[in-house]
N, C-alpha and C positions, 0 to 999 in steps of 0.2 A: 770413422772407421779406422782402426789402428792396425798396420800391418807388422812385419817383423822390424824389430829394433827401432820402432817409432815411425816407420813409414805411413803414409796415408792409405795405402792399399797393401793386400796381402802380397808378400814377396818383393815389395819395396823398402829396403834397408836405407836408414839415414845414417851417414858415416859420422862417428864422433859426437860427443856430448855437445849438442847445440851448433854443429857444423852446418852451414848452409851449402846447398848444392849451386855451384856457381854456373854449371852447364845445364843445357836445356833437356827438355823431355823427348824420348824417342820412342816411337811405336814400331814394332817389327811384325810383319804379316807374312807368315810363311806357314804353308801346311807340313813342312818338314821339321819336326822337332829338334833335331840334332843342329840344323843351321841356325833356327831361332835361338835355342839355348847358348850356341858359340857367339853369335853377335851380341847377344845380351851380356854375356861374360866379359867379352872384350870393352864393350862400351861402358859396362857398370865399373869395370876396373880403371877406366879412363875418366870417371867422374859423371857420366851421364844417368839419368834416370831413365830406365828402360821398362816398357811393358811389351807383352807378347799377345797375339791373336792369331787364331788358326785360318779365320777366313775374313773377308772384306766386310761381311755382315757384323761380325764380332768387333773388328776394328772401328767400323762407324760409330757402335756403342761407346767404345772407349774413348774416341774423339770427343763426344759430348761430356762424358764423365771426366776425363783426365786431361784434356786440351794439350796434346803433344805440338811439338814445334816442327817434327820431322817424322816422316814415314818411310821406312824401308819396307817395299812391297815386292814380294816375290813374284816374278811374271805368271806363274801358274798358279797363284793363291785361289784364284776361280777360273771357271772355264771362259768367261767372257771378259778378259782383261780389260779392253776398252770400257765397257760398261762398268767394271769394277773401279778403275781409275777415276771415271767420272762421278761414280757415286762417293768415293772417298772425297774428291775434291769439292764436291757440293756440301758434304757433312762437315768438312773442315772450313767452310765459309771461304775458300779459295785463299787461305792464308798459311796454309801448310805446305811445306816442301815435300814432294814426293820423288823417291829415289827408287827406281825400278830396278830390281835385281834380276839377272839372268842375261841372255843374249839381247844386246841392244836392238831395239825395235825402231823401226822408222814408219810408223803410219799414223793413223787420225788420232791417237792419244798422245802423240810426241809433244805437242803444246802444253799438255798438262803436267808433264814429267820434268823436274828440274834437272835431273841428271840419271845416268845409267850406271849400274855396278855389275860387270859381268862376273859370272861364276866359272871356276872358282874365284873368290874374291881375294884381293891382296889387302891384309889387315891394315897396312899404312894408307891405302886408299879408303877403306871403310873409315877409319879414324878422321881422315881429312875431309871427307864429305860430311861427317858428323859435325866437325868443327865449323865447316862453311855454312850449314844450314840450321843446326838445332838451336843456336843461340838467338836466331832472329827470324827463322822461318821465311816467310815471303811477305813482302809488304806491297 
């Protein structure tokens, strides 16, 4: 399946003729379209391949199809955040870093979250977290 400008998925453009993406794949899961779109625009402009999901269920399907290295998960993407994070962690085979966006939480899901990104987020921090985790995920 070919997307825009030669990408494998709809909406995934490949820059330049034959140019290889050197940065990792990132999945953004957030029910708010403006935030997802802003994050995608920022990270795509920085060289990452980004996909969006409205829910953890949709995100889990994308994990299997697309194999991202990093997930930015909005804290309220599902009503049961702990269960949602556990489901993503299991779908990812425990190799994908999860950054929880929203107010930092310190609860049972903390050990599954690689980092927190408070909202409103700082663009430099967003890019730094992408650089820290997207190229290698978790090992």
